C-alpha positions in Angstrom: 0.0 0.0 0.0 1.3 3.4 -0.9 1.1 6.6 1.2 -0.7 9.8 0.3 0.3 11.8 -2.8 2.2 14.7 -1.4 5.0 15.5 -3.9 5.4 16.1 -7.6 3.4 18.5 -9.8 -0.2 19.6 -8.9 -2.1 21.2 -11.7 -4.7 23.8 -10.5 -7.2 24.9 -13.2 -9.2 27.6 -11.5 -10.3 31.0 -12.8 -11.1 32.6 -9.4 -7.8 34.3 -8.2 -8.4 34.3 -4.4 -9.5 30.7 -4.4 -6.6 29.6 -6.7 -4.1 31.5 -4.5 -5.5 29.8 -1.3 -5.4 26.4 -2.9 -1.9 26.9 -4.2 -0.6 27.9 -0.8 -2.1 24.8 0.7 -0.8 22.5 -2.0 2.7 24.0 -1.7 2.6 23.4 2.1 1.9 19.8 1.3 5.0 19.6 -0.9 3.6 20.0 -4.4 5.1 22.1 -7.2 1.9 23.9 -8.2 1.2 24.9 -11.8 -1.8 27.2 -12.2 -4.0 27.7 -15.2 -6.9 30.1 -15.5 -8.5 28.6 -18.6 -9.3 25.2 -20.0 -6.9 25.6 -23.0 -4.1 26.7 -20.7 -4.8 23.7 -18.4 -4.5 21.3 -21.4 -1.1 22.7 -22.3 0.2 22.3 -18.7 -1.3 18.8 -18.6 0.7 17.7 -21.6 4.0 19.5 -20.7 4.1 19.1 -16.9 2.6 15.6 -16.3 0.9 16.3 -13.0 0.3 13.7 -10.3 -2.9 15.4 -9.1 -5.3 17.9 -10.8 -7.8 20.3 -9.3 -10.1 21.6 -11.9 -13.0 24.1 -11.6 -16.3 22.7 -13.1 -17.2 26.1 -14.7 -14.2 27.5 -16.6 -14.7 30.5 -18.9 -13.7 28.5 -22.0 -14.8 25.0 -21.2 -16.2 22.5 -18.7 -14.3 20.8 -15.9 -16.2 17.6 -16.9 -14.8 17.8 -20.4 -11.3 18.5 -19.0 -11.6 15.4 -16.8 -12.6 13.4 -19.9 -9.6 14.7 -21.7 -7.3 13.6 -18.8 -8.8 10.1 -18.8 -8.6 9.8 -22.6 -4.9 8.9 -22.4 -4.0 5.5 -20.8 -0.7 7.0 -19.3 -2.8 9.4 -17.2 -5.1 6.7 -15.6 -3.2 7.0 -12.3 -3.6 10.8 -12.1 -5.9 11.9 -9.3 -8.5 14.5 -10.4 -10.5 16.6 -8.0 -13.4 18.6 -9.4 -13.9 22.0 -7.7 -17.2 23.9 -7.7 -18.8 26.9 -6.2 -22.2 25.4 -6.9 -24.4 25.1 -3.9 -26.3 21.9 -4.4 -25.9 18.4 -6.0 -28.9 19.1 -8.1 -27.3 22.2 -9.6 -24.1 20.3 -10.2 -26.1 17.6 -12.1 -27.8 20.2 -14.2 -24.4 21.7 -15.2 -23.3 18.5 -16.8 
């Protein structure tokens, strides 16, 4: 059994600057090298070039969907081990389901 993932690259795809900054500080405190992207397309570029171990992606990006980003991550077999965390400011599970 392996321990928690607390090193390597963390990709943070979040368009809200205060939230992104807070998340970045916490991830850095856990030992991650954090790469931030504000947009879907920027996140894809970092995904391909930096090969993150964990990804935090906002569901509602200005130029795409967090769900679509997650599907892109999972489309490559070499990324099947990458942990993906979906981040949302949405208040209820019903609203989240309707966004999809």
